[in-house]
Each structure stands twice: as structure tokens, then as C-alpha cells.
C-alpha positions in Angstrom: 3.6 -13.4 -9.0 6.2 -12.3 -6.3 8.0 -15.2 -4.7 10.9 -13.8 -2.7 13.2 -11.0 -2.4 15.3 -12.1 -5.4 12.2 -11.8 -7.5 11.7 -8.2 -6.2 15.2 -7.2 -6.9 15.0 -8.6 -10.3 11.9 -6.4 -11.0 13.6 -3.3 -9.8 16.3 -4.1 -12.0 14.3 -4.8 -15.1 12.5 -1.8 -14.8 15.6 0.4 -14.4 18.2 -1.4 -16.8 17.2 0.9 -19.7 18.7 3.7 -18.2 21.3 2.3 -15.6 22.7 -0.9 -14.0 22.0 -1.1 -10.4 22.6 -3.6 -7.4 19.8 -3.9 -4.9 19.8 -4.4 -1.2 16.4 -5.1 0.8 16.4 -4.5 4.4 14.2 -4.2 7.4 14.1 -0.6 9.6 15.8 -2.7 12.4 18.9 -2.9 9.8 18.6 -6.8 9.1 19.5 -7.1 5.3 16.9 -9.6 3.8 18.4 -9.8 0.3 21.7 -8.2 -1.4 23.4 -8.3 -4.6 26.5 -7.0 -2.6 28.6 -9.4 -0.9 31.1 -7.2 0.9 30.4 -8.1 4.7 32.1 -4.8 5.7 29.8 -2.8 3.3 26.7 -4.5 4.6 27.5 -4.2 8.1 28.0 -0.5 7.8 24.9 -0.2 6.0 23.0 -2.1 8.3 24.1 0.2 11.4 23.0 3.2 9.3 19.6 1.8 8.6 19.1 1.2 12.1 19.9 4.6 13.0 18.0 6.4 10.1 15.1 4.0 9.7 12.3 5.1 12.1 13.3 8.7 11.5 12.0 9.7 7.9 9.0 8.9 6.4 7.8 6.8 3.3 9.0 8.3 0.1 11.9 10.0 1.7 15.4 8.8 0.5 19.3 9.5 1.5 22.4 9.9 -0.5 24.4 7.7 1.9 27.6 9.8 2.8 31.2 8.3 1.8 29.6 5.7 -0.2 29.6 6.4 -4.1 26.3 6.1 -5.9 24.3 4.7 -3.0 20.6 5.7 -2.4 18.4 4.5 0.4 14.8 4.8 0.1 12.0 4.0 2.7 9.4 2.2 0.9 7.2 1.4 3.7 6.6 1.7 7.5 8.6 -1.6 7.7 11.3 -1.7 5.0 14.0 -0.1 2.9 15.5 -0.7 -0.7 19.0 0.5 -1.2 20.2 0.9 -4.7 23.7 1.2 -5.9 25.0 2.3 -8.9 27.9 4.3 -10.6 25.1 6.6 -12.5 23.0 8.7 -10.0 21.2 10.5 -12.9 17.5 10.0 -13.1 17.2 7.2 -10.5 14.9 9.0 -8.3 12.2 9.7 -10.7 12.6 5.9 -12.1 12.5 4.2 -8.8 9.5 6.4 -7.7 7.3 4.9 -10.2 7.3 1.4 -8.4 8.2 2.5 -5.1 4.4 1.9 -3.7 4.0 -1.4 -5.4 7.2 -2.9 -4.0 6.5 -1.5 -0.5 3.5 -3.7 -0.3 5.5 -6.9 -1.7 8.2 -6.5 1.0 5.9 -6.1 3.8 3.9 -9.4 2.6 7.3 -11.1 2.7 8.5 -9.5 6.2 5.0 -10.9 7.6 4.0 -7.1 8.4 0.6 -7.7 6.2 -1.5 -11.0 5.8 -3.7 -11.2 2.8 -7.7 -11.6 3.6 -8.1 -14.5 1.1 -11.1 -14.8 -0.8 -13.5 -17.6 0.4 -14.8 -19.9 -2.5 -18.7 -19.9 -2.7 -20.8 -22.6 -1.6 -22.7 -24.4 -4.0 -25.8 -23.1 -3.2 -24.6 -19.6 -3.8 -22.8 -20.1 -7.2 -26.2 -19.8 -9.0 -27.0 -16.4 -7.4 -25.1 -13.5 -6.2 -26.8 -10.4 -4.9 -26.3 -7.4 -7.0 -25.8 -5.4 -3.7 -23.6 -6.1 -0.9 -25.9 -7.2 2.1 -25.9 -4.6 4.9 -24.1 -5.8 8.2 -25.7 -7.6 11.2 -23.0 -6.9 13.8 -22.7 -3.0 14.7 -19.3 -2.6 16.5 -16.8 0.0 16.7 -12.9 -1.0 16.8 -12.9 -0.5 20.9 -16.2 -2.6 21.3 -16.1 -6.2 22.9 -17.8 -7.8 19.8 -15.2 -6.2 17.3 -13.5 -9.3 16.3 -16.9 -10.7 15.3 -17.4 -7.5 13.3 -13.9 -8.3 11.6 -15.4 -11.8 10.9 -18.3 -10.1 9.0 -16.1 -7.7 7.3 -14.3 -10.4 5.5 -17.4 -12.2 4.7 -18.9 -9.2 3.0 -15.6 -8.8 1.2 -16.2 -11.9 -0.5 -19.7 -10.7 -1.9 -17.3 -7.8 -3.4 -15.0 -10.2 -4.9 -17.9 -12.1 -6.9 -20.0 -9.1 -7.6 -18.8 -7.8 -11.1 -15.1 -7.5 -12.9 -14.7 -4.1 -11.6 -13.2 -5.7 -8.6 -11.5 -8.9 -9.8 -8.0 -7.1 -9.5 -9.0 -5.8 -5.7 -6.9 -7.3 -3.0 -6.6 -6.2 0.9 -4.1 -7.2 3.3 -4.4 -6.7 7.1 -1.4 -5.2 9.1 -0.4 -8.3 11.5 -0.2 -6.2 14.5 -3.5 -4.0 14.2 -7.1 -4.8 13.4 -7.7 -1.2 12.1 -5.1 -0.5 9.5 -5.1 -2.6 6.1 -3.3 -1.9 3.0 -5.0 -2.3 -0.5 -4.4 -2.5 -4.1 -7.4 -1.4 -6.5 -7.2 0.2 -9.8 -3.7 0.3 -10.0 -2.9 2.0 -6.9 -1.9 0.9 -3.4 -3.1 2.5 -0.4 -3.6 2.5 3.1 -7.1 1.9 4.4 -7.6 2.8 8.2 -10.6 2.6 10.3 -11.1 5.4 13.0 -12.5 4.6 16.4 -15.7 5.9 15.5 -16.1 3.5 12.4 -18.5 2.0 11.4 -20.7 5.2 12.0 -18.0 7.3 10.0 -16.5 6.3 6.7 -12.9 4.5 6.3 -10.0 6.7 5.4 -8.2 5.6 2.1 -4.7 7.6 2.3 -3.4 8.0 -1.0 -6.1 6.8 -3.3 -7.0 9.4 -5.9 -7.0 10.2 -9.7 -5.5 13.2 -11.3 -7.1 16.4 -9.7 -10.0 14.6 -7.9 -8.5 14.9 -4.4 -8.5 16.5 -1.1 -5.3 17.2 0.8 -5.1 15.4 3.8 -1.9 16.3 5.6 1.0 14.7 3.8 -1.3 12.7 1.9 -4.1 13.3 -0.9 -7.3 11.4 -0.6 -10.1 10.8 -3.1 -12.6 13.7 -3.1 -15.9 11.7 -2.9 -18.1 14.8 -3.1 -22.0 13.8 -3.0 -20.8 9.9 -3.0 -20.3 10.5 0.6 -24.3 10.9 1.0 -24.2 7.0 0.1 -22.7 6.0 3.4 -25.3 5.1 6.3 -24.6 6.7 9.5 -26.0 3.5 11.4 -23.1 1.3 11.2 -24.5 -1.2 8.7 -22.1 -0.4 6.0 -18.5 -1.8 6.1 -15.2 -2.0 4.0 -16.8 -3.7 0.9 -19.3 -1.0 0.6 -16.5 1.9 1.1 -14.6 0.0 -1.8 -17.6 -0.1 -4.0 -17.7 4.1 -3.5 -14.3 4.3 -4.5 -15.3 2.2 -7.7 -18.0 4.6 -8.3 -15.5 7.5 -7.8 -13.1 5.7 -10.2 -15.5 5.7 -12.9 -16.4 9.6 -12.3 -12.8 10.9 -12.1 -11.8 8.8 -15.3 -14.5 10.0 -17.3 -13.2 13.6 -17.1 -9.5 14.8 -18.7 -7.1 13.6 -16.0 -3.4 14.4 -15.8 -1.3 11.4 -14.2 1.9 12.3 -12.8 4.4 10.6 -10.6 4.0 11.7 -7.2 6.8 13.2 -5.5 8.2 12.4 -2.2 6.7 14.2 0.7 9.7 15.3 2.1 13.3 15.1 0.9 16.8 14.7 2.9 19.9 14.9 0.6 23.2 14.3 2.2 26.1 15.4 -0.6 29.2 13.6 -0.9 
């Protein structure tokens, strides 16, 4: 269980140590250093200024070799955070680090307070003996710009608890709400961390799972690859009585189908690359 920034740094270093020794710095995009193995105030101040200047201008997955500082690579791990690696040996750092990039981005966002976990609610005593096999349909039909949207969100959270208790397939599922938005969530499911977004036409249209897919079974979506749900899309009700929990169920069905066929798992490449040689 991740407790603080030092734990995240130890996690990064333990995965990279078979290939190279690194020092780790964690920062937000405002240039505030949250953790550092490096204690040179001059270096950290210069780095902070660089992050503040570059932070908002490149996408998640992008990286920089920092000019005039030997062996330093800066990665944008999420919308709100940066991880900087410093080493004497550049070879192979990028591919090794990309394997853990998305997972640590979520962990850092939680520590920064940018995402809040939607906790499971323990079942009432009367519910412990009987759990419906199907997630109940929604009673509150509301779009994100409707006056009763917050009531709809509360019912969303209630329905997620049916999902948690439905079967073992969803025992590792977790969902986090973005602190300053009621339409953006971060999810972890089947070993994949992805963004779940609700359009202004939700719940009459399905949510969007940016970055959730297996192997070849995806649809291109701008800079993202999203699961190709095929005929599973027909299960979504257009009357607004389905929600996030039902959509995660559909992703579970998709996972079973995708994994029943030969699938090639490859490290995702960054969507764009910016390199400064030194």
C-alpha cells in the first residue's frame, strides 16, 4: 500500500535497480518539489523553475532530457505531476520507466489531493444474505448540467457498491473522482489505469474509457486507444437508467472476450516525444 512520496520513490527505484541506479524527484506542475533524493538547493530551485515553465506545455507520457544537467530526464506522469530521474546511465531508462508510468501517476495524484477515492460502503445487515445478480437500474435520470446532477452522482456511488459485491471479477476495481470535476474519474481495473469521462449527454450515451484496451482490440480515439466494444454497445440503454457501474460491467465482458483470443501485450509508447540533446 502506498503511504507517501518516499514509498513511490522506493517503488520506482526497486523496479529500475536491476538495470541502473537512479535518484528520484517528485513535483507538481507548479514546480513545487514534493520529494527528492537530491539535497542541492541550487539544483532543486533550477529544476523547479524549469518544471513551472514546461509543465503545462507537454502531454502525459512526454519526457525531456534537461539541458546542461547530465543524466536527468523529466516525465509528465499525469495532468498534475512530474517525476524526474537522475542517473549516470541513460540507456534503457525510458522503456523501463514507461512500464510503471501510469500506475505511479495515479498514486501521486491521490497524494497531491487531485483525486479522491470513492470508498466502498459496507453492506447493511439485511443486505448481507442477498446480493442481486444484476445491478439495479437508476431511478434518478440527470445529465451533468441538470439541477439534480449531485443526486444522480450519489446514486452512482450507491450502484458502484453493488458492483464491488457482485463477483470476484471486480474485487480489484477502484475508482477515484477528480477533486475539481464531477465528470472526470480515474479508474484501475484489470491491471489498467485509465480515465473515465462523462459527456454532457451522459447517461443517454455511454461513458468514455480513455486508455482501456487489450492487445489489438481497440478503436483509435485521437491520442488514445479505447476498447472496441462492438456489439456490447447494444447493451447500453438510451433511457438514462444505466450508469458507471453498468459500464464497468461491460468492460468486464469486453476483457473476457479480448483475453479469450491471442493477444499481444506491448509497452505503450509515449504519444509525443520532446528531446533536448546535451
